[in-house]
C-alpha positions as CSV (number, residue, x, y, z in Angstrom):
1,M,-31.0,-93.8,45.0
2,I,-34.2,-92.5,44.7
3,C,-35.4,-89.0,44.6
4,T,-38.6,-88.1,45.0
5,T,-40.4,-85.3,43.2
6,I,-41.8,-82.6,45.7
7,Q,-44.4,-80.3,43.9
8,N,-47.4,-78.1,44.9
9,K,-46.2,-78.0,48.5
10,T,-45.7,-75.2,51.0
11,Y,-42.5,-74.6,53.0
12,D,-43.9,-76.5,56.4
13,E,-45.3,-79.4,54.0
14,I,-42.0,-80.0,52.5
15,L,-40.1,-79.8,55.8
16,A,-42.8,-82.5,56.8
17,L,-41.9,-84.6,54.1
18,L,-38.4,-84.7,54.5
19,D,-38.4,-86.0,58.2
20,D,-40.3,-89.4,56.1
21,P,-37.0,-91.8,56.1
22,W,-38.2,-93.1,52.9
23,I,-37.4,-90.4,51.4
24,E,-33.9,-90.6,50.9
25,M,-33.5,-87.7,48.3
26,A,-35.7,-85.4,46.8
27,E,-36.4,-82.7,43.8
28,I,-37.7,-79.9,44.7
29,R,-39.5,-78.3,41.9
30,L,-39.2,-74.5,42.6
31,D,-41.6,-73.6,39.7
32,R,-44.6,-75.2,41.3
33,C,-43.9,-74.5,44.9
34,R,-45.1,-71.3,46.3
35,L,-41.5,-70.4,48.3
36,S,-40.5,-67.1,49.6
37,N,-36.6,-66.3,48.8
38,D,-36.0,-67.1,52.7
39,E,-37.9,-70.1,52.6
40,I,-35.7,-71.7,49.8
41,E,-32.7,-70.4,51.4
42,D,-33.8,-72.1,54.5
43,L,-34.8,-75.4,52.9
44,F,-31.3,-75.7,51.1
45,A,-29.4,-74.7,53.8
46,N,-30.9,-76.7,56.9
47,T,-31.3,-80.3,55.6
48,D,-29.2,-83.2,55.6
49,T,-31.3,-85.0,52.6
50,P,-29.6,-84.6,49.3
51,L,-32.0,-81.8,47.1
52,I,-32.0,-81.2,43.7
53,A,-33.3,-77.5,42.8
54,T,-35.3,-77.5,39.6
55,C,-37.1,-74.7,38.1
56,R,-38.6,-75.5,34.6
57,I,-38.0,-71.9,32.0
58,S,-41.4,-73.2,30.8
59,E,-43.3,-73.2,33.9
60,V,-41.9,-69.5,35.1
61,G,-40.1,-68.0,32.4
62,A,-35.9,-67.8,32.3
63,K,-35.5,-64.6,34.7
64,E,-37.9,-66.2,37.4
65,A,-36.1,-69.6,37.3
66,E,-32.6,-68.1,37.2
67,R,-33.8,-65.7,40.3
68,R,-35.1,-69.3,42.1
69,L,-32.3,-71.5,41.5
70,S,-30.2,-68.6,42.1
71,V,-31.1,-68.7,45.7
72,A,-31.3,-72.3,46.1
73,I,-27.7,-72.8,45.0
74,R,-26.3,-70.4,47.2
75,A,-27.9,-71.8,50.1
76,G,-26.1,-75.3,49.5
77,A,-28.4,-77.2,47.0
78,R,-26.4,-80.4,46.1
79,F,-27.7,-80.2,42.6
80,A,-29.3,-77.6,40.3
81,D,-31.2,-78.5,37.1
82,L,-31.1,-76.6,34.2
83,E,-33.1,-77.4,30.8
84,L,-30.7,-77.8,27.8
85,E,-32.5,-75.3,25.6
86,A,-31.8,-72.4,28.1
87,D,-30.0,-69.6,26.1
88,A,-26.6,-69.2,26.6
89,A,-26.0,-66.5,28.6
90,F,-27.9,-68.3,31.2
91,S,-26.5,-71.3,31.0
92,K,-23.1,-69.4,31.5
93,R,-24.3,-67.7,34.6
94,F,-25.6,-70.9,36.0
95,R,-22.5,-72.8,35.7
96,G,-20.6,-70.3,37.4
97,I,-22.6,-69.9,40.3
98,C,-22.7,-74.0,40.4
99,E,-19.0,-74.1,40.3
100,E,-18.7,-71.1,42.5
101,C,-20.8,-73.2,45.0
102,G,-19.9,-76.6,44.6
103,T,-23.2,-77.6,43.4
104,E,-23.5,-80.4,40.7
105,I,-24.9,-79.5,37.8
106,I,-27.7,-81.4,36.0
107,R,-28.5,-80.2,32.1
108,S,-32.1,-82.0,31.4
109,F,-33.4,-83.0,27.9
110,H,-37.2,-83.9,27.8
111,D,-39.4,-85.2,24.8
112,F,-42.9,-85.5,25.8
113,S,-44.0,-86.9,22.1
114,G,-42.0,-89.7,21.7
115,T,-38.2,-91.7,21.9
116,P,-35.9,-90.4,19.3
117,D,-33.5,-92.3,17.4
118,L,-30.5,-93.6,19.1
119,D,-28.0,-91.4,17.5
120,Y,-29.9,-88.4,18.5
121,M,-30.2,-89.0,22.0
122,K,-26.3,-89.5,21.8
123,Q,-25.7,-86.0,20.8
124,V,-28.2,-84.5,23.1
125,R,-26.2,-86.6,26.1
126,D,-22.9,-85.3,24.6
127,R,-24.5,-81.6,24.4
128,C,-25.5,-81.8,28.1
129,Y,-21.6,-82.7,29.0
130,R,-20.1,-80.0,26.7
131,Y,-22.5,-77.3,28.5
132,G,-21.5,-78.5,31.7
133,A,-22.9,-81.2,33.2
134,D,-21.8,-83.3,36.0
135,I,-25.1,-85.4,35.5
136,A,-26.8,-85.5,32.1
137,K,-30.6,-85.9,32.5
138,I,-32.7,-87.5,29.3
139,V,-36.3,-88.3,29.6
140,V,-38.4,-89.1,26.5
141,T,-41.9,-90.9,26.1
142,A,-41.8,-94.4,24.9
143,H,-44.7,-96.0,22.8
144,S,-43.5,-99.3,23.0
145,A,-40.8,-101.7,24.3
146,D,-38.7,-100.8,21.5
147,D,-38.6,-96.9,22.5
148,A,-37.6,-98.3,26.3
149,A,-34.8,-100.2,24.8
150,R,-33.7,-97.5,22.7
151,V,-33.2,-95.2,25.6
152,M,-31.5,-97.7,27.8
153,A,-28.9,-98.5,24.7
154,L,-27.5,-95.0,26.0
155,Y,-25.9,-97.0,28.9
156,G,-23.6,-98.6,26.6
157,A,-25.3,-101.8,25.9
158,G,-25.2,-101.2,22.6
159,E,-27.9,-100.8,19.6
160,P,-31.1,-102.2,20.9
161,D,-31.1,-106.1,20.7
162,G,-35.0,-106.9,20.1
163,R,-35.4,-107.9,24.2
164,A,-38.6,-106.5,25.4
165,M,-38.2,-104.3,28.4
166,P,-40.3,-105.9,31.4
167,G,-43.9,-104.6,31.7
168,P,-45.6,-102.5,34.1
169,G,-45.3,-103.6,37.7
170,A,-42.9,-106.4,37.1
171,P,-40.0,-107.0,38.6
172,C,-36.3,-106.1,36.9
173,G,-35.1,-109.3,36.0
174,T,-31.4,-110.0,36.5
175,R,-28.9,-110.0,33.7
176,P,-25.9,-112.3,33.3
177,G,-22.5,-110.3,34.2
178,P,-22.1,-106.3,34.8
179,L,-23.3,-104.1,32.0
180,P,-21.1,-100.8,30.5
181,V,-22.4,-97.9,31.8
182,T,-22.1,-94.0,31.3
183,D,-20.5,-91.9,33.9
184,G,-23.4,-89.4,35.0
185,L,-26.1,-90.1,33.1
186,V,-30.2,-90.6,34.1
187,A,-31.8,-91.7,31.1
188,F,-35.2,-93.4,31.4
189,A,-38.7,-93.0,29.6
190,M,-42.1,-91.6,30.6
191,G,-45.4,-93.5,29.8
192,P,-46.5,-96.8,30.9
193,E,-44.7,-98.5,28.4
194,G,-41.4,-96.5,30.2
195,R,-41.8,-97.3,33.6
196,A,-39.3,-100.3,34.1
197,T,-36.7,-97.8,32.9
198,R,-37.3,-95.8,35.8
199,I,-35.5,-98.8,37.9
200,E,-33.5,-100.3,34.8
201,C,-31.6,-97.3,34.7
202,L,-30.5,-97.6,38.2
203,K,-29.4,-101.3,37.4
204,R,-27.1,-99.3,34.4
205,G,-25.2,-97.3,36.8
206,A,-27.7,-94.0,36.8
207,P,-26.9,-92.2,40.5
208,F,-30.3,-91.7,41.1
209,S,-33.9,-91.9,39.7
210,Y,-37.4,-90.1,40.0
211,A,-40.3,-91.1,42.0
212,S,-43.2,-89.7,43.3
213,L,-45.3,-88.8,46.2
214,S,-48.3,-90.7,45.2
215,D,-50.3,-91.7,41.7
216,K,-52.1,-88.8,42.1
217,E,-49.2,-86.4,42.5
218,A,-46.8,-87.7,39.7
219,A,-44.7,-85.1,37.9
220,A,-44.8,-87.2,34.6
221,P,-46.8,-90.1,33.2
222,G,-45.3,-93.4,34.2
223,Q,-43.6,-92.2,37.7
224,I,-43.9,-94.8,40.3
225,D,-44.4,-93.8,44.1
226,Y,-41.7,-93.8,46.3
227,L,-42.8,-96.5,48.6
228,T,-44.0,-98.6,46.0
229,M,-40.1,-98.1,43.9
230,H,-38.3,-98.4,47.3
231,R,-40.4,-101.8,47.6
232,E,-39.1,-102.8,44.3
233,V,-35.6,-101.4,44.7
234,Y,-34.6,-102.8,48.3
235,G,-36.9,-105.4,48.9
236,S,-36.6,-106.3,52.4
237,W,-32.9,-104.9,52.6
238,R,-32.8,-102.8,55.8
239,G,-29.4,-100.8,55.3
240,F,-28.2,-98.9,58.5
241,F,-29.2,-95.9,60.7
242,R,-28.4,-94.8,63.9
243,N,-27.8,-92.2,66.2
244,S,-25.9,-91.0,69.2
245,L,-23.1,-93.1,68.5
246,Q,-20.3,-92.1,71.2
247,M,-16.8,-92.6,70.1
248,P,-14.2,-93.8,72.4
249,A,-11.2,-91.8,73.4
250,S,-8.3,-91.7,70.7
251,K,-5.5,-93.8,71.6
252,S,-3.4,-91.8,69.6
253,F,-3.9,-89.3,72.2
254,A,-4.3,-91.1,75.3
255,Q,-0.8,-92.9,74.8
256,R,0.9,-89.6,74.4
257,A,-0.9,-88.0,77.5
258,I,-0.5,-91.1,79.7
259,I,3.5,-90.8,79.2
260,A,3.8,-87.1,79.5
261,A,1.8,-87.5,82.8
262,A,4.2,-90.0,83.8
263,L,7.4,-88.3,83.3
264,A,5.5,-84.7,85.0
265,E,6.0,-83.4,88.8
266,G,2.9,-83.3,90.3
267,R,-0.8,-84.7,89.7
268,S,-2.1,-84.5,86.7
269,H,-5.9,-85.7,85.8
270,L,-6.7,-87.1,82.3
271,R,-10.5,-86.8,81.3
272,G,-12.6,-88.5,78.6
273,Y,-10.7,-91.8,78.9
274,S,-12.2,-95.1,77.5
275,P,-10.2,-98.3,77.8
276,C,-8.4,-100.2,75.2
277,A,-5.8,-102.7,75.0
278,D,-2.9,-100.2,73.8
279,S,-4.2,-97.2,76.2
280,E,-4.1,-99.7,79.1
281,A,-0.7,-101.0,78.1
282,A,0.5,-97.3,78.1
283,L,-1.1,-97.0,81.7
284,E,1.2,-100.3,82.5
285,A,4.3,-98.7,81.2
286,A,3.9,-95.5,83.3
287,R,3.3,-98.0,86.3
288,T,6.3,-99.2,85.5
289,L,8.5,-96.1,85.5
290,G,7.0,-95.4,89.0
291,A,4.1,-93.3,88.5
292,K,1.3,-93.7,90.7
293,I,-2.5,-93.8,88.7
294,R,-5.8,-93.9,90.3
295,I,-9.0,-94.2,87.5
296,D,-12.2,-93.1,88.4
297,G,-14.9,-93.5,85.7
298,S,-13.4,-91.8,82.8
299,T,-10.8,-90.0,84.9
300,I,-7.5,-90.9,85.0
301,T,-5.3,-89.4,87.7
302,I,-1.6,-89.4,87.4
303,D,1.0,-88.6,89.9
304,G,4.6,-88.5,88.3
305,I,7.9,-89.2,89.0
306,G,9.2,-85.7,88.1
307,G,12.8,-85.8,87.2
308,A,13.5,-89.2,88.6
309,H,15.5,-91.7,86.4
310,T,14.7,-95.4,86.0
311,N,16.7,-98.7,86.6
312,L,14.8,-101.0,84.5
313,E,15.7,-104.4,83.0
314,T,12.7,-105.1,80.9
315,L,10.1,-102.7,79.9
316,H,6.2,-104.2,78.3
317,T,4.4,-102.4,75.9
318,G,2.0,-104.8,74.8
319,E,1.0,-105.1,71.2
320,S,1.1,-101.1,70.8
321,G,4.0,-99.7,67.9
322,L,3.1,-96.8,69.3
323,L,4.2,-96.9,72.9
324,T,7.2,-99.3,71.8
325,R,8.5,-96.6,69.7
326,L,7.9,-93.7,72.4
327,M,9.7,-95.5,74.9
328,I,12.7,-96.8,73.1
329,P,14.3,-93.0,73.0
330,L,12.8,-92.5,76.0
331,M,14.6,-95.7,78.0
332,A,17.6,-94.3,76.4
333,T,16.9,-90.9,78.5
334,I,16.1,-91.7,81.8
335,N,16.9,-95.5,82.3
336,D,20.4,-96.0,83.9
337,C,20.8,-99.4,82.3
338,P,20.4,-101.5,79.2
339,V,16.7,-102.7,79.1
340,T,14.9,-105.2,76.7
341,I,11.3,-103.8,75.5
342,T,9.0,-107.3,75.1
343,G,5.5,-107.1,73.7
344,E,2.6,-109.8,72.7
345,K,0.7,-110.9,69.7
346,T,1.0,-109.3,66.6
347,L,3.8,-106.9,67.9
348,T,6.1,-109.9,68.1
349,H,6.6,-110.2,64.3
350,R,6.1,-106.5,63.1
351,P,9.0,-105.2,62.0
352,L,9.8,-101.7,63.4
353,K,11.9,-101.0,60.1
354,G,14.2,-97.9,60.6
355,V,14.3,-98.0,64.3
356,S,18.0,-99.6,64.6
357,D,19.6,-96.7,62.1
358,I,17.8,-93.6,63.4
359,M,18.7,-94.5,67.1
360,A,22.2,-95.2,66.1
361,S,22.6,-91.9,64.9
362,F,22.1,-90.7,68.5
363,G,24.6,-93.3,69.6
364,V,22.2,-95.8,71.0
365,I,22.3,-99.5,70.1
366,V,19.1,-101.2,69.2
367,R,19.5,-104.8,68.8
368,E,16.7,-106.8,67.0
369,N,14.2,-105.0,64.7
370,T,11.3,-106.8,66.4
371,V,10.2,-107.3,70.1
372,P,11.6,-108.2,72.1
373,M,14.6,-106.2,71.6
374,H,17.5,-104.8,73.5
375,V,18.0,-101.1,73.9
376,E,21.7,-99.8,75.0
377,G,23.2,-96.8,75.7
378,R,22.2,-92.9,76.3
379,I,21.1,-90.6,73.6
380,I,23.6,-87.5,72.6
381,P,21.5,-84.7,71.7
382,G,22.2,-82.7,68.8
383,V,21.3,-82.0,65.1
384,A,20.3,-85.3,62.9
385,E,18.9,-85.6,60.1
386,I,16.4,-88.7,59.7
387,S,14.1,-90.0,57.2
388,G,10.4,-90.3,57.7
389,K,9.8,-93.1,55.3
390,D,8.9,-95.4,57.7
391,G,6.4,-93.6,60.0
392,S,6.1,-90.7,62.3
393,Q,6.2,-92.8,65.9
394,L,9.9,-92.9,66.6
395,I,10.2,-89.5,65.9
396,S,7.2,-89.0,68.2
397,G,9.5,-90.6,70.9
398,L,12.5,-88.6,70.5
399,L,10.5,-85.4,70.6
400,T,9.3,-86.7,74.1
401,A,13.0,-87.4,75.2
402,L,15.0,-84.8,73.7
403,P,13.6,-81.9,75.7
404,L,15.0,-83.8,79.3
405,F,18.5,-83.0,78.0
406,E,20.8,-79.8,78.7
407,K,21.5,-79.6,75.2
408,P,19.3,-78.5,72.5
409,S,18.5,-80.7,69.5
410,T,17.2,-80.2,65.9
411,L,15.6,-83.0,64.2
412,I,15.2,-82.2,60.4
413,I,12.7,-84.9,59.0
414,T,12.6,-85.7,55.2
415,D,10.3,-87.6,53.3
416,P,8.1,-87.2,56.5
417,K,5.0,-89.7,56.8
418,S,1.9,-89.4,59.2
419,I,2.7,-86.0,59.4
420,P,-0.4,-84.8,61.6
421,Y,0.9,-87.3,64.3
422,M,4.1,-85.8,65.0
423,F,2.1,-82.4,65.7
424,I,-0.2,-84.3,68.0
425,T,2.8,-85.2,70.0
426,C,4.0,-81.6,70.0
427,D,0.3,-80.4,71.2
428,V,0.0,-82.9,73.9
429,L,3.9,-82.2,75.0
430,K,3.0,-78.5,75.3
431,H,-0.1,-79.2,77.7
432,F,2.6,-80.4,79.8
433,G,5.2,-77.6,79.4
434,I,7.3,-78.8,76.4
435,K,8.1,-76.3,73.9
436,I,9.1,-77.2,70.4
437,S,8.8,-75.3,67.3
438,A,8.4,-76.6,63.7
439,E,9.0,-75.3,60.5
440,M,7.5,-77.2,57.5
441,E,8.7,-77.4,53.9
442,G,6.4,-78.4,50.8
443,D,5.0,-77.3,47.5
444,E,2.6,-74.8,46.5
445,K,-0.4,-77.6,47.2
446,M,0.7,-77.6,50.9
447,I,1.1,-73.7,51.1
448,E,-2.1,-72.7,49.3
449,E,-4.5,-75.8,50.4
450,Q,-2.5,-76.6,53.9
451,D,-2.7,-80.3,52.1
452,W,-0.2,-82.5,54.2
453,S,0.7,-84.7,51.4
454,G,2.5,-81.8,50.1
455,C,4.6,-81.6,52.6
456,T,8.7,-82.1,51.8
457,G,10.4,-81.9,55.3
458,V,9.9,-80.8,58.7
459,T,12.6,-79.3,61.0
460,F,11.6,-79.5,64.8
461,K,13.8,-77.6,67.4
462,I,14.0,-78.7,70.6
463,R,15.3,-76.2,73.5
464,G,17.2,-78.5,76.3
465,G,16.7,-78.7,79.9
466,Q,13.3,-78.5,79.9
467,R,10.9,-80.7,82.6
468,Y,7.3,-81.9,82.3
469,H,4.5,-80.2,84.4
470,A,1.4,-81.9,85.6
471,S,-1.7,-80.7,83.6
472,D,-5.7,-81.4,83.3
473,F,-5.9,-82.9,79.9
474,D,-9.2,-83.6,77.8
475,I,-8.8,-86.9,75.6
476,E,-10.4,-86.3,72.2
477,G,-12.4,-88.8,70.5
478,D,-11.0,-90.9,67.9
479,W,-12.0,-90.4,64.4
480,S,-10.3,-93.8,63.5
481,S,-13.0,-95.6,65.4
482,A,-15.7,-92.9,63.9
483,A,-14.6,-93.4,60.2
484,N,-16.6,-97.1,60.5
485,F,-19.7,-95.4,61.6
486,L,-19.2,-92.7,59.0
487,V,-18.6,-95.0,56.0
488,A,-21.6,-97.1,57.1
489,G,-23.7,-93.8,56.9
490,A,-22.8,-93.0,53.8
491,I,-23.0,-96.1,52.2
492,Y,-26.4,-97.7,54.0
493,G,-28.2,-94.8,55.2
494,K,-27.6,-92.2,58.1
495,A,-25.6,-92.2,61.0
496,E,-24.8,-89.9,63.8
497,V,-21.6,-89.9,65.5
498,E,-20.7,-87.8,68.8
499,G,-17.7,-86.8,70.7
500,L,-15.3,-85.6,67.9
501,D,-13.4,-82.3,67.4
502,T,-13.7,-81.4,63.6
503,K,-11.1,-79.1,64.2
504,S,-8.9,-81.9,65.4
505,L,-5.1,-82.8,64.4
506,Q,-5.9,-86.4,63.7
507,A,-5.2,-87.5,60.4
508,D,-8.3,-89.9,60.0
509,L,-10.3,-86.7,60.1
510,T,-9.4,-86.6,56.7
511,I,-12.5,-89.4,56.3
512,A,-14.7,-86.6,56.5
513,D,-13.1,-84.5,53.7
514,I,-13.1,-88.5,51.3
515,L,-16.4,-89.0,51.9
516,V,-17.5,-85.4,51.0
517,E,-16.0,-85.9,48.0
518,A,-17.2,-89.2,47.3
519,G,-20.8,-87.7,47.5
520,A,-22.0,-88.1,51.1
521,V,-24.2,-85.3,52.9
522,V,-21.5,-84.9,56.0
523,S,-22.6,-82.1,58.6
524,E,-22.4,-80.8,62.2
525,L,-25.3,-80.5,64.6
526,D,-25.2,-79.9,68.3
527,G,-21.8,-81.3,68.6
528,A,-22.5,-84.3,66.4
529,V,-20.9,-85.3,63.2
530,C,-24.0,-86.5,60.9
531,I,-23.6,-88.2,57.4
532,S,-26.6,-89.0,55.2
533,R,-26.6,-91.2,52.2
534,A,-26.3,-89.5,48.8
535,P,-25.3,-90.7,45.2
536,L,-21.9,-92.1,45.4
537,E,-19.0,-91.5,43.0
538,A,-15.7,-92.8,42.7
539,F,-12.8,-90.5,44.5
540,E,-9.0,-90.1,44.8
541,T,-6.9,-89.7,48.0
542,D,-3.9,-90.1,49.7
543,L,-3.7,-91.9,53.3
544,N,0.1,-91.9,53.6
545,N,-0.7,-89.9,56.3
546,A,-3.5,-91.6,57.6
547,P,-3.2,-95.4,57.0
548,D,-4.9,-96.5,60.1
549,I,-8.5,-95.7,57.8
550,F,-7.2,-97.7,54.5
551,P,-9.1,-100.6,55.3
552,I,-12.2,-98.8,55.8
553,V,-11.7,-96.4,52.9
554,S,-11.4,-99.5,50.5
555,I,-15.0,-100.6,51.7
556,L,-16.5,-97.2,50.9
557,A,-14.7,-97.2,47.1
558,A,-16.6,-100.8,46.9
559,F,-19.8,-99.0,46.8
560,C,-18.7,-95.6,44.6
561,E,-19.5,-95.4,41.0
562,G,-16.2,-95.9,38.8
563,E,-12.7,-96.5,39.9
564,S,-11.5,-95.3,43.0
565,V,-7.3,-94.8,43.6
566,I,-6.2,-94.9,47.3
567,S,-2.7,-94.0,47.4
568,G,-0.3,-95.4,50.4
569,A,-0.6,-98.6,50.1
570,G,3.1,-98.7,50.9
571,R,2.7,-97.7,54.4
572,L,0.8,-100.6,54.9
573,V,3.4,-103.6,55.3
574,G,4.4,-103.3,58.8
575,K,1.0,-102.6,60.2
576,E,-0.7,-105.2,62.7
577,S,-1.4,-107.5,59.4
578,N,0.2,-106.9,56.0
579,R,-2.6,-105.0,55.5
580,A,-2.0,-104.0,51.5
581,E,-2.0,-107.5,51.8
582,A,-5.0,-108.1,53.8
583,I,-7.2,-105.5,52.0
584,L,-6.4,-107.3,48.4
585,E,-7.6,-110.4,50.2
586,M,-10.6,-109.1,51.5
587,L,-12.0,-107.0,48.4
588,S,-11.6,-110.2,46.4
589,G,-13.4,-112.8,49.1
590,L,-16.1,-110.0,48.8
591,G,-15.7,-109.8,45.1
592,V,-14.8,-106.8,44.5
593,S,-11.9,-106.1,41.2
594,A,-9.1,-104.4,42.7
595,R,-5.1,-104.3,42.5
596,I,-2.3,-102.5,43.7
597,E,0.0,-100.5,41.2
598,G,3.3,-98.9,42.8
599,D,1.7,-97.0,45.9
600,D,-1.9,-96.9,44.7
601,L,-4.9,-99.2,45.6
602,H,-7.6,-99.3,42.7
603,V,-11.1,-100.3,43.6
604,A,-14.1,-100.6,40.9
605,G,-16.7,-99.7,42.6
606,E,-20.8,-100.0,42.0
607,T,-23.7,-97.9,44.0
608,L,-25.5,-99.7,46.2
609,T,-28.8,-99.6,44.1
610,S,-27.1,-101.3,41.0
611,R,-25.5,-104.2,43.5
612,L,-29.4,-104.7,44.5
613,L,-31.0,-104.5,41.6
614,N,-28.2,-106.9,39.5
615,G,-27.9,-109.2,42.1
616,R,-24.0,-107.9,42.9
617,M,-23.8,-107.4,46.5
618,L,-20.8,-107.9,48.4
619,K,-20.2,-111.9,49.0
620,G,-20.5,-113.8,52.2
621,G,-18.7,-116.3,53.6
622,S,-15.8,-116.9,55.8
623,F,-13.3,-113.9,56.4
624,T,-9.9,-113.5,58.4
625,S,-9.2,-110.5,60.1
626,R,-5.3,-111.5,60.6
627,G,-5.9,-110.5,63.9
628,D,-5.6,-107.0,62.7
629,H,-8.6,-104.5,64.6
630,R,-8.7,-102.4,61.5
631,M,-9.7,-105.2,59.1
632,A,-12.0,-106.9,61.8
633,M,-14.3,-103.6,61.5
634,A,-14.0,-103.0,58.1
635,L,-15.4,-106.5,57.4
636,K,-18.5,-105.8,59.7
637,I,-19.2,-102.9,57.9
638,A,-19.0,-104.5,54.7
639,S,-21.2,-107.6,56.2
640,I,-24.4,-104.9,56.0
641,G,-23.9,-105.0,51.9
642,A,-23.4,-108.7,51.4
643,D,-25.6,-111.1,50.2
644,G,-25.3,-113.9,53.2
645,P,-23.7,-114.3,56.7
646,L,-20.0,-112.5,56.8
647,T,-18.0,-114.4,59.6
648,I,-14.9,-113.2,60.8
649,D,-12.2,-115.6,62.5
650,D,-11.0,-113.2,65.0
651,T,-13.1,-110.4,66.6
652,A,-11.5,-110.1,69.8
653,C,-8.9,-107.9,68.3
654,V,-10.7,-104.9,68.4
655,A,-9.9,-104.5,71.7
656,K,-7.1,-103.2,70.7
657,S,-8.2,-100.0,69.8
658,F,-12.2,-100.2,70.5
659,P,-13.5,-102.7,72.8
660,G,-17.0,-101.8,72.9
661,F,-17.2,-101.7,68.6
662,W,-19.7,-105.1,68.6
663,E,-21.8,-103.6,70.9
664,M,-22.0,-100.2,69.5
665,F,-22.6,-102.0,66.2
666,D,-25.3,-104.5,67.5
């Protein structure tokens, strides 16, 4: 990324500059800008532009530098820069406040006289890390091409090999093959001979480089103005900038609410509905049960069947795995004869693992493990221990059906997966008069951090003799759909997404945490979730509870410097495609190195600027979505960063969850 140095400006002038879309990141020279404490605090607390707080001791003295930096850090500075020569006490306090506030530490070294030998610069670099640096910044003065090559050797390309650096104003050439990089290093040279190193460091993996507002406002000799640097780095590439993107309704909430309203006595109103294939299948299933349905804009009115039983021989569930698993226990509760559940498209060859065994423990026979499947018998309520390793959807079906029996039931879930979706079911059912209590078991991580991945078991206690009651229910916006646009903003520019609940139970809300860990700027403004590009670095995350965002998170990883590890690959086999296999095929076709080890997907990433400068953008070409809506959307987001046209064989499959995706993207 290009970090523009802002100095000798007033508060209002700085705010105006930060509105410039060409300034993607900024260093605020607190030693050279006359700002009050309130102005510093407001500046660093209320901008989505990644900011570096810099205050040179040599300019204002140690005491004043510490005061100004402390105000900026506590206000929310993304980075804070402290010279390496600061005394030990100051360094310790600085490190403590940065760690407390989550600010990344830059320890910087400057040599305004020349370029030291390589061994000395390596020692300086190591000292920066030893003193707590997340990023080591080494800036020297080059008097020759050899000096410039020597500072670039810090990036692991070996000793200077005699190759001349490009001259002032010359574009950086593409070197064959990837260059070794040193994580968290910003190293370049000042002066005319060092000009090209300010861009060359980006090629070699630096998270950002510095530019000036103009030639007259350069903070150091040889600094390039930000518009010129932008042209040299990005050329004609334009990125992704979108505002006011309205997300569709969550089909996870919509399908559950439609079925609950169909079972209820009385008239329910579901607000905030937007159609997709899976939710439309739920509406058709509700009609088949006998519910009367009217749709007026984004509101669905449903007159439920109350306590009535059905006598259906067949029930169609479209392509929805969730709807199928919801209806299997329900048919074994309210249907008075054996029933065949049918489906279509990818559902017909997706194995519904564990269904037969689990339903057998309740006295129900389910023949076949794919649709069409024959369901025979009536559920026998009681206490049952169930493995959750194959997912939460059938458990959600049992939670929907068991309250209708007079006898109470207890479900003891071992090895639970997709845990948030079980609690979404309980939350929706509660709105329709069904009460279910839950107790979670887990390790210290779950207890202290409320982390789903630390949960080792869930026990649901379901009172018998309950009945569904009509309700007015607001359907949430869909975090699964939003993840695509949020990742696009984080990699390529900015995005503003509306219609989301930031306190949602949806598992895919975790995309916000993943983006923060990767380094993107995430904020909430007037009900919209806003994402801005920032230096991205490798991350580790567990998606066992959120498998739907696995494809788009793998695209994010491809643009994060280093190797990211995404757990939960084992959950992907039974989706609309074998997603683990499909993701590896996709990444390989895009030119991204990736592998699966056990349950983990490892992705080798590279920053956008490094890809642009080294000619290593993602590869275009022809790709298959395998009829999987999540894969199709991830491929489209990848296409923004491709070196040529990227075509997808089946784009209509997105209608399953997000029929408006292509129109919104364009």
